[in-house]
Each structure stands twice: as C-alpha cells, then as structure tokens.
C-alpha positions as a printed Julia matrix, in Angstrom:
148×3 Matrix{Float64}:
  92.08  187.57  53.37
  92.04  189.67  56.53
  89.23  192.15  56.96
  90.34  195.45  58.48
  87.01  197.26  58.79
  83.34  196.49  58.33
  80.46  198.93  58.13
  78.0   197.06  60.38
  75.58  199.95  60.49
  75.16  199.85  56.71
  73.36  196.5   56.84
  70.9   197.9   59.39
  70.34  201.28  57.74
  70.21  200.16  54.07
  68.95  197.42  51.78
  71.99  196.22  49.84
  71.15  195.81  46.13
  74.54  195.18  44.48
  78.21  195.05  45.51
  81.41  195.95  43.66
  85.07  195.54  44.59
  87.3   198.6   44.18
  90.92  199.44  44.81
  92.07  202.46  46.81
  94.73  205.09  46.12
  96.62  205.4   49.42
  99.94  206.64  50.74
 102.36  204.28  52.48
 101.54  205.64  55.93
  97.81  205.17  55.29
  98.4   201.55  54.28
 100.32  200.89  57.5
  97.58  202.56  59.52
  94.91  200.41  57.82
  96.93  197.26  58.5
  96.91  198.28  62.18
  93.08  198.54  61.91
  92.92  202.29  62.49
  90.1   202.85  60.03
  86.4   203.72  60.35
  83.79  203.45  57.6
  80.75  204.84  59.42
  79.34  207.9   57.71
  81.38  207.48  54.55
  79.96  207.44  51.04
  81.09  207.21  47.41
  80.73  210.17  45.06
  81.29  210.3   41.29
  83.05  213.49  40.16
  84.29  214.14  36.6
  84.1   210.45  35.62
  86.15  209.34  38.64
  84.94  207.71  41.84
  85.95  209.07  45.25
  85.18  207.99  48.79
  84.42  210.76  51.26
  84.52  210.77  55.09
  86.43  207.48  55.44
  88.53  208.02  58.55
  92.09  206.64  58.44
  94.03  207.67  61.54
  97.54  208.98  61.03
 100.3   206.41  61.4
 102.15  207.2   64.62
 105.66  206.48  63.26
 105.24  208.58  60.08
 106.01  212.25  59.78
 102.93  213.73  58.12
 102.38  217.46  58.03
  98.8   218.74  57.64
  97.33  215.23  57.39
  93.53  215.14  57.09
  92.19  211.73  58.21
  88.84  212.18  56.43
  90.13  213.47  53.09
  88.55  212.14  49.92
  90.38  209.23  48.33
  90.23  208.02  44.76
  88.78  204.6   43.96
  90.26  202.4   41.28
  87.45  201.22  39.01
  87.2   200.67  35.28
  85.07  202.92  33.07
  82.14  200.51  32.8
  81.9   200.23  36.59
  82.07  204.01  37.01
  79.36  204.52  34.38
  77.19  201.88  36.1
  77.67  203.53  39.5
  76.99  206.98  38.07
  73.72  205.8   36.56
  72.62  204.13  39.77
  73.57  207.11  41.95
  71.31  209.37  39.89
  68.29  207.14  40.53
  66.03  208.39  43.28
  66.58  206.78  46.66
  69.84  204.99  45.81
  73.25  205.71  47.3
  76.71  204.16  47.14
  78.26  203.18  50.47
  81.34  201.22  51.56
  80.81  197.86  53.26
  84.28  196.58  54.15
  88.03  197.06  53.72
  90.15  193.95  53.22
  93.26  192.67  51.48
  93.39  190.62  48.33
  96.92  189.44  47.83
  99.03  192.44  48.75
  96.46  195.03  47.66
  93.94  196.75  49.9
  90.42  196.55  48.49
  87.15  198.26  49.35
  83.77  196.59  48.9
  81.17  199.17  47.93
  77.44  198.66  47.6
  74.52  200.25  45.85
  71.96  200.62  48.59
  68.47  201.93  49.25
  67.75  203.51  52.63
  65.35  201.71  54.94
  62.41  203.42  56.57
  62.13  203.46  60.35
  59.31  200.9   60.33
  61.51  198.51  58.32
  64.24  198.82  60.95
  61.74  198.14  63.74
  60.48  195.06  61.9
  64.01  193.7   61.58
  64.63  194.2   65.3
  61.34  192.5   66.17
  62.11  189.49  63.93
  65.58  189.18  65.47
  64.12  189.19  69.0
  61.5   186.58  68.07
  64.13  184.32  66.52
  66.34  184.66  69.59
  63.45  183.75  71.91
  62.55  180.76  69.73
  66.14  179.51  69.83
  66.19  179.82  73.62
  62.9   177.94  73.91
  64.22  175.11  71.71
  67.44  175.0   73.72
  65.49  174.81  77.02
  63.33  171.93  75.73
  66.39  169.81  75.0
C-alpha cells in the first residue's frame, strides 16, 4: 500500500497514544492530486463538529489538468468514521492536553485512507532529551563500526 504523505513532525512534537484509520471524502481532482503526492499534512488537525469529524488545514494542491473554479487547497474535509469512533475521539479531544492529528495518507485497495492519532504535546525539554539520545546512539554506532 503506497504512502502518499507522512507527518514526520508529529512524531517529534507529540507523544502518540492511539491511532485510528479513517476514510476521506474527496473530489476526483483531489484524488488525482494525492496520487501525484501533492499533499502536505503539517499543521493539520482533526476537529469534531456536530457529531462529524473533519480535518482542517490539510493542503491538497489543485490538480493541474482539472478545471476547478475557486478551489481552496486547505478547505476542511469530512472524515469517514463510525459513530463509536467519533464518540471516542470526541471524548478524548475534550480531555486536557490531548489533540487529534493526522499521521499519514495511504491507499488501502482503491480507497485513500488517513491515519489519525490521539496525541499529547511534548514539552521542550522532552524534545531536547530525544535529540540528545539520538545523538548518543549515533555516536555509539559509529564507535562500534570503527572498532570492527
């Protein structure tokens, strides 16, 4: 299953607690644009409004061969989830410190899916610790490689 976009910054900025797979309501031109990998997930988030889930600020560039008048690339798009999943997400989004963010866009069969996550924001000292651990692991791997 090809992956069209991944939100790499989400893994650095947030602690991922739980993931859910959701479908997207898209137009034909948006699907073609996604298949050409003209999509960005940075800065996007999921919002529950009137018992329906929407993704905001997901940028899908306009398809160059389509005639689209007044196309907004960052418009909100509806997510396809069942009622239990929406109720679960709504409960989690109301908890303090939790947010719902997209992680990746991929295909499953012929359908385009979005992986969303319930996440808790990291503090700046947590981010610094992760960077320090990564540097130490890299140096240790180099030292082991040099010894051999």
